[in-house]
C-alpha positions in Angstrom: 0.0 0.0 0.0 1.5 3.3 -1.0 2.1 6.0 1.6 -0.2 8.5 -0.3 -3.0 6.0 -0.1 -2.4 5.4 3.6 -2.7 9.1 4.1 -6.1 9.3 2.6 -7.4 6.0 4.0 -8.8 7.6 7.2 -10.7 10.2 5.2 -12.1 7.5 2.9 -13.1 5.4 6.0 -14.8 8.4 7.6 -16.5 9.3 4.4 -17.7 5.7 4.0 -19.2 5.7 7.6 -20.8 9.0 7.0 -22.2 7.7 3.7 -23.6 4.6 5.3 -25.2 6.7 8.1 -26.7 9.0 5.4 -28.0 6.1 3.3 -29.5 4.3 6.4 -31.2 7.6 7.4 -32.5 7.9 3.8 -33.8 4.4 3.9 -35.5 5.0 7.2 -37.1 8.2 5.9 -38.3 6.3 2.8 -40.0 3.7 5.1 -41.7 6.5 7.0 -42.9 8.1 3.8 -44.3 4.7 2.6 -46.0 4.0 5.9 -46.9 0.6 7.1 -46.8 -0.9 3.6 -43.0 -0.4 3.5 -41.0 -3.6 3.0 -37.3 -4.2 3.4 -35.5 -6.5 0.9 -31.8 -7.4 0.7 -31.3 -6.2 -2.8 -33.3 -3.0 -2.5 -32.1 -1.9 1.0 -28.4 -3.0 0.7 -27.8 -3.2 -3.1 -29.6 0.0 -4.1 -29.2 2.2 -1.0 -26.8 1.2 1.8 -23.8 -0.1 -0.3 -24.0 2.7 -2.9 -24.5 5.3 -0.2 -21.3 4.0 1.5 -19.5 4.2 -1.8 -20.6 7.8 -2.3 -19.4 8.7 1.1 -16.1 7.0 0.6 -15.6 8.9 -2.7 -16.5 12.2 -1.0 -13.9 11.4 1.7 -11.3 10.6 -0.9 -12.1 13.9 -2.8 -11.8 16.0 0.4 -8.6 14.3 1.4 -7.2 15.1 -2.1 -8.4 18.6 -1.8 -6.8 19.2 1.6 -3.5 17.6 0.3 -3.6 20.0 -2.7 -3.9 17.3 -5.3 -6.0 18.7 -8.1 -5.3 16.1 -10.8 -8.3 13.8 -11.2 -10.4 15.7 -8.6 -13.1 16.6 -11.1 -14.0 13.0 -11.4 -14.5 12.7 -7.7 -17.2 15.5 -7.9 -19.3 12.8 -9.6 -19.4 10.8 -6.3 -23.2 11.0 -6.0 -23.5 8.9 -9.1 -22.3 5.9 -7.0 -26.0 5.8 -6.1 -27.1 5.2 -9.6 -28.0 1.5 -8.9 -31.5 2.8 -8.7 -32.1 4.7 -12.0 -35.0 6.6 -10.4 -32.5 8.5 -8.3 -30.7 9.9 -11.4 -32.4 13.4 -11.4 -31.6 13.9 -7.7 -28.0 12.7 -8.1 -27.7 15.2 -11.0 -29.2 17.9 -8.7 -26.5 17.2 -6.1 -23.7 17.7 -8.7 -25.5 20.6 -10.3 -25.8 22.5 -7.0 -22.0 22.3 -6.6 -21.6 23.5 -10.2 -23.9 26.4 -9.7 -21.8 27.8 -6.8 -18.5 27.1 -8.5 -17.0 30.0 -10.4 -15.2 27.6 -12.8 -17.5 28.4 -15.8 -19.5 31.1 -17.3 -22.3 32.4 -15.2 -25.0 31.5 -17.7 -23.8 27.9 -18.0 -23.8 27.6 -14.3 -27.3 29.0 -14.0 -28.5 26.7 -16.8 -27.2 23.7 -15.0 -27.8 24.9 -11.4 -31.2 26.4 -11.4 -33.0 23.1 -12.2 -30.9 21.5 -9.5 -32.0 24.1 -6.9 -35.6 23.7 -8.0 -35.4 19.9 -7.4 -33.5 20.2 -4.2 -36.1 22.6 -2.8 -39.1 21.0 -4.5 -38.5 17.5 -3.2 -38.7 18.5 0.5 -41.5 20.9 -0.1 -43.5 18.3 -2.1 -43.0 15.8 0.7 -44.1 18.4 3.3 -47.3 18.8 1.3 -47.9 15.1 1.0 -47.2 14.2 4.6 -48.6 17.4 6.1 -46.5 19.4 8.5 -49.3 19.9 11.0 -48.3 17.0 13.1 -45.0 16.4 14.8 -44.4 13.3 12.7 -45.1 15.1 9.4 -42.9 18.1 10.4 -40.1 15.7 11.4 -40.3 13.8 8.2 -40.2 16.9 6.0 -37.2 18.2 8.0 -35.4 14.9 7.7 -36.0 14.7 3.9 -34.8 18.2 3.4 -31.7 17.6 5.5 -30.9 14.4 3.7 -31.3 15.9 0.3 -29.1 18.8 1.1 -26.2 16.9 2.7 -24.7 15.6 -0.6 -25.5 18.9 -2.3 -23.6 20.9 0.3 -20.7 18.5 0.0 -20.7 19.1 -3.7 -20.8 22.9 -3.2 -17.8 22.7 -0.8 -16.0 20.3 -3.1 -16.4 22.3 -6.3 -15.4 25.7 -4.8 -12.0 27.0 -5.9 -8.9 25.3 -4.4 -6.6 27.3 -2.1 -5.1 30.5 -3.3 -5.5 30.7 -7.1 -3.3 33.1 -8.9 -6.2 35.5 -9.4 -7.0 35.4 -5.7 -3.3 35.9 -4.8 -3.1 38.9 -7.2 -6.2 40.4 -5.5 -4.7 39.9 -2.1 -1.4 41.4 -3.1 -3.1 44.4 -4.6 -5.1 44.9 -1.4 -2.0 44.6 0.8 0.0 47.0 -1.4 -2.7 49.6 -1.5 -2.8 49.7 2.3 -6.5 48.6 2.5 -5.6 45.6 4.6 
């Protein structure tokens, strides 16, 4: 095992555990939404939710470890971590919304391109919890809890993407702006 891999292994492990906790919470929330008719199956619960959620978390952990270490090469691929959940094709729009939210807040592209990709993502990320709130009703403690849980679970990967896709460290443009501020005496 290479020393660079050993350095990121704790972050991958922490990400995997966080991903598993996220996926288990998502599965519990789904059971609550379905009500007493909800059924648990090995393939559906483990194959489509828990294992892919663990993989997504591990990939996020790896991506953040690379980011902290200053390794930019190949990092863009790790921003696609939510697509580890694609075992269930019905999740594809939501997975795209996670990545799209990160892209929206990343100044790496033209604003109109980011808006074109990001606005539908935000609509979905806001619409899913609001729609669930309308379906379950937030007038009861159970309904309010369920809407809050779904909203929180939907935004966790989106916020990870937003943090992951932000610019890395001091880019040359940032450094020039800092230098100009310091030399002008405005600091």
